[in-house]
Structure formats: C-alpha cells, structure tokens
N, C-alpha and C positions, 0 to 999 in steps of 0.2 A: 825095301819092302814096297812092292807095288802100291798105285794109287794113293799114296800117303800125302796128306797135308798136315804141316805143323803149325800150329798157332801159338803166340805167345802174349797173354793178356796180363797187363799189370794190374795191381789193387784197386787203382782208382777206375781205371777202364771197366772192370766186373760190376761197377755200381752203377754205371752209366750206359750198357749194351743196349742197343736199340732191337726192336723188332726185325729188322734186316740182318741182324747177326745171326739169330736162331733160324730165320727163314733161309739165308745162304746154306747153314750147316743141314739143314733138312734137304735142301737140293742136291748137295754132295752125297749124301747118304742115298739119295733114291738111284744116283747113278754109280754106287758102289766105291765112293772114295772112303779111304781110313782116315778118321780125324783124331789127332792127337794134340790136346790142349796143354801148354806149360803155364801155369800162373804164378805171378809174382803177389806181392803184398808188401812192397816197401814203404808205402806210405803210413799203412798200419802199423808197421813195426816201428817207423821213427815216432809216431805219436804215442804208442805204448812204451816206447824207451823214453818219452820225456816224462810221461805220468808216472814212471818207476825210476824216473832221475837216473836214468842210465845212459852216460855219454854216447852219442851218434858222432861217429868218426868216419870220414870218407877219403880213402886215397885214389887217383884216377877215376873217380866217379864209383869205386866200389867200396860196399861198406865192410869195414873194419870189424872183425868178429872176434869176440872174447867169449867165454863159457856163458856169460849171462844172457849175451846177446843171441849166441847160438838157441839156448833155452826159449828166449823170448818168440824167436824167428819161428822155432817148430810150432810153438803155441798159435800164432797168427798164421802161418801158412795152413798148418793141418787142424786148427780149430776154429777159424774164422773165414779165411778168404776161401779155402777148397769147398767147405760146405756149402758158402754162400753161391757159389758158381754153380755147383752140383743142384741146387735148390732151383735156379733159375733155368738149369736144363731140364731138369724135370717138370716144372711148368710147362715148359714149351714142348713137354711130350717126346724129350730125345734121351734114350736111354744113353746114359752116363755112369763111369766106374771111376772114384777116386783112388788114385795111388799114391805111393810114397817109396822111397828107397827101400824100406824094409819089408816091403811086400815081394816075399821071395828073391829078395837081393835083386830087385829089377834093373836098378842103378849101383854102378860101383864107380868108385872113385879115388882122389888122392889129394895133397894138399897142393894148392896153386902157388903159393910163395907164404910159408908159414911166418917167417920173420917179417915179412911186409903186412899180410893181411889177415894174420891169426887164424882163425878155424873156419877158413874159406878154400873151396876145393875146385876141382876141375872132373869133370867126365872122364871115364877111361873105357867104360863098360855099359852096353844096354843088352838086356836079355830081350833080343828081338823075337824069339820065338814065343815067351810068353806073351810079350806084348802083342805080336800078329794075333794071337788067340783071341785075346781081348778086343781088339781094333775090329776084330770081323763080327762082331756084335755089338758092340758099344762104343761111343766115344769115350775116351781116355783123358782124365782129368789129374796131371800130372804134378806134384810139388817139386820146386828145383833145389832138392837136398840130396847128398850121396852118402853111401856108407865106404868106410875104407875096408880094406882087407881085416884090419882089426878091429872092426865095427865101431870106428870113430863116425859120428853125425858130422858133416861139412856143409855150410851153406855155398849155393852157388848162385852167381848172378843169373837171373830169370832169363834173360836176352842169351847169353852165353850157353845156358844150358840148352835153350831152344835151338839155337845155332848148332851145337855139336850133336845133339840127337839127331837133328834133320841131316845133318851129313853122317853120322853112323847107318843111319835108317835108309839113307837115299831117297828121301824125300822129293817130290816133285815140286812141291812149294813150301815158301817158309812165310807166314806173315807175322811181322813184329808190331803188335797192336801198340798204340799209345794214345794220350789224351789230346794229341793235335793230329791234324791230317796227314803230317808228313815232315819232311824238313822244312822249315821255313826260311825265307831270305826277304826282307822288306814285305812281309806281309804276303807272299806269295809261295806256294809249293815247290820246291825244287823237285821236278819230275822225274828226272834221272841223275843219280850221282855216282861218279867213278871216285878211286881212292884219290887222285889228284886235285880234284875239285872238294871233296871233303877235306883235304889237308889244308886247302886254299881258306874254306869255311872256318876251319879251326883256328887259324891264324888270326881271323879277323875276330874272332870270338863270335861268331854265328850260330856255330853249332856250340851248345851249351855244355856243362860239366854233366849234368843228368842225361843227354842224347848221346854222349860219347861213347859209353859202354855199348848203346845199341847199334851205333855205326859200325863199332869194331866188330861185333858179332855177326852183323849184316855181311860184311866183306869176308870173315870168316866162313860163315856157310857157302858163300859163291866159291872160296877156294876150295872146301870141302866137296864140292860138285853138283850144290843144289841150283839147279838150273832158273829158278824163278824166287826173289826175295823181294818183299814190299815192306816198306813202313808207312804204316796208315792207321787211321782211328776207326775204320769202317772196312769190312770183309768185301763190301759192294761199290766202294768208291777207291778209284785209282789214287796211291798217295805217291811216295818218293819209291821209285824202282832202282835197285842197287845194280851197277852195271860194271862190266870190265873196264880197263882203263882203253879208251879209244872207241868204245861203243856207243853210238848214239849221243855224242857229246855236244851237238847242235841242239838236243832236245831239253837241255840243262836252262832252268829260269835264271839267270845272272845279273 
C-alpha cells in the first residue's frame, strides 16, 4: 500500500500525547500519507485485572490470556483506549475511524501457541482493499485483536500486530511509540540498534522484559521489508532506529 505509515501507541502513551503528535499527523495528511494507528492498552488491562482479582501472567513479555482475560482485554481496548484516542484525534480535527477484527473480518488470525500463551493469536491476513478505502479518507485506529476462521477472538500483542500489519501492507515507515524516548543505555538513547547489539543488551539486562517484545517486533518488521522502523516517544523526535546487522554500527551509543 503506497504512502502508508503505521504507528503503534501504547495505552500509557495515549494519555500523554503532545500537540506535536497531532501536528505531525496533520502534516502527513497534507502530503497524502495514509496513517494507520494500532493501539494497545496493557497497563489498563493489568489495572482492571487487579481490580477484578484476575491473575496477570506473562511469558517472554507476552500476556498469557484465558477466557476472563480475553473478555477484559476486549472491554478495555474497544471500550476505553480506542474511544479515548478517537476523541483526542477528533478534538485535534483529524478525521479518524475506530476499527476491530469484527468489522467485515478486517483482521484474520490463528493461535500463536495455545499451550504456552492461551488465547493469544498472530495475524495471518489483512483486508487491504477495505483498509485502503478507509485510509484514503480517514486515519484508521485499529485494535490489536484477531478473529479466527472459527470466529474465535484472540488477543495479539500490539507491537507484534503493528509489525505484521506494516509488513503485510508494505508500509514505508513503522513507529513503535513507548513512554521512553527509545532504547536506553546508561541514560543515553541507543540511536541505532542491530540484532547483535540487541542480544548483547539483553544479556546485560539493559533491555528489560517489557521492551523485549517491542525489539522483537521491530526486527520482524525490518525482515518483512519495512524500510524504516523507529522506537520513540515522539513522532517528531528521533529515537532508536532499528537497523540490519552491520549497518551504521558506529552510530550506536554504547
């Protein structure tokens, strides 16, 4: 899909979006960029889980999802975080539409590893025709959940979802937004990150459990052909650029 920019926003990031975020989106719209936002809601899901006394379990940074957690996830993503982001976009006079997997089966998927993660899925297909028609006129705000061929809802890690969708749709850029300005080492932003450097930082426990799925998703997007992948907390500020092995290694702060 030509001129596509995919942005992943976490639940915490939605609450702290600055005017520069909306200004950048408006600038992209003026030059006919298509903007697709994938939103998370992990912190709110965890908060509600605690309130309802539903245990939170994570494996490899991924939320293990049983039936109760799945229903809670749908409630938060479709009832809280997506409307919150849509209202902010509307207030900024940006035309946006909220979407989920049930909208004409726009996202189809299957189990990631049922035994290990439970009701957690991976994206297999995206209805690029329908999405293209929407993106020609609106910003699309999409929840990271899929429906299987048997109409079973599955939770999908938002970073993983954004990465796969960006790859399937041949996006020109992917922004994985977080609540820190990028991957940090001794208080400094790691300006570029290769697979070997990421592995080294993980061994040194500099890349934390929460950042690991984001790093994995970023490299996955690169392998799927997305030419530009950024981990940052601002669309207008350079964070950590994800690079292929051997490229710009001297630019890494270490």
